[in-house]
C-alpha positions in Angstrom: 74.4 79.6 82.5 76.6 82.5 83.4 76.2 84.0 86.8 75.3 87.7 87.1 74.4 90.1 84.4 75.8 90.2 81.0 77.9 93.2 80.0 75.0 94.5 77.8 72.7 94.4 80.8 75.2 96.1 83.1 75.7 98.9 80.5 71.9 99.2 80.0 71.2 99.6 83.7 74.0 102.1 84.1 72.9 104.3 81.3 69.2 104.2 82.3 70.1 105.1 85.9 72.2 108.0 84.7 69.4 109.3 82.5 66.9 109.1 85.3 69.2 110.8 87.7 69.7 113.7 85.3 66.0 114.1 85.2 65.8 115.3 81.6 67.5 118.6 82.4 69.3 118.8 79.1 69.1 117.0 75.8 71.5 114.2 75.0 73.6 113.6 71.9 73.4 110.1 70.4 76.0 109.0 67.9 75.9 105.8 65.8 78.8 104.9 63.5 78.4 102.1 61.1 81.0 100.9 58.7 79.7 103.2 56.0 77.9 106.1 57.6 77.7 108.3 60.7 74.4 109.2 62.4 73.9 111.9 65.1 70.8 113.0 66.9 69.9 115.3 69.8 67.2 113.7 72.0 65.0 115.5 74.5 64.2 112.8 77.1 61.7 115.1 79.0 59.5 115.5 75.9 60.4 112.1 74.4 61.3 113.4 71.0 64.2 113.9 68.7 65.2 117.6 68.5 67.6 117.4 65.6 69.2 114.7 63.4 72.0 114.6 60.8 73.8 111.8 59.0 76.1 111.2 56.0 73.0 110.0 54.2 71.6 113.6 54.1 71.6 115.2 50.6 73.9 118.0 51.7 76.5 115.6 53.1 76.5 112.9 50.5 79.7 114.1 48.9 81.6 113.2 52.1 81.3 109.5 51.9 82.2 106.9 54.5 82.6 106.9 58.2 85.7 109.1 58.2 86.7 112.0 60.5 86.0 114.4 57.6 82.5 113.0 57.3 82.0 113.2 61.1 83.1 116.9 61.0 80.5 117.6 58.3 77.8 115.9 60.3 78.8 117.9 63.4 78.4 121.2 61.5 
């Protein structure tokens, strides 16, 4: 067995500590990029809910296909 924490566990602890230290003062932006699509959401940790979400799967953005920079710009708008 490996000694210490895995890289995943270290990142998980670091992110959770940073979120707790911030105290939910402002929403956070979460981005997920798969091979085909880009997903973005704004999360309010104090309320525990998603404020806004957008992805290349939305009807308005379907013409910009793929996980390209053009598609990312469209999702950001």
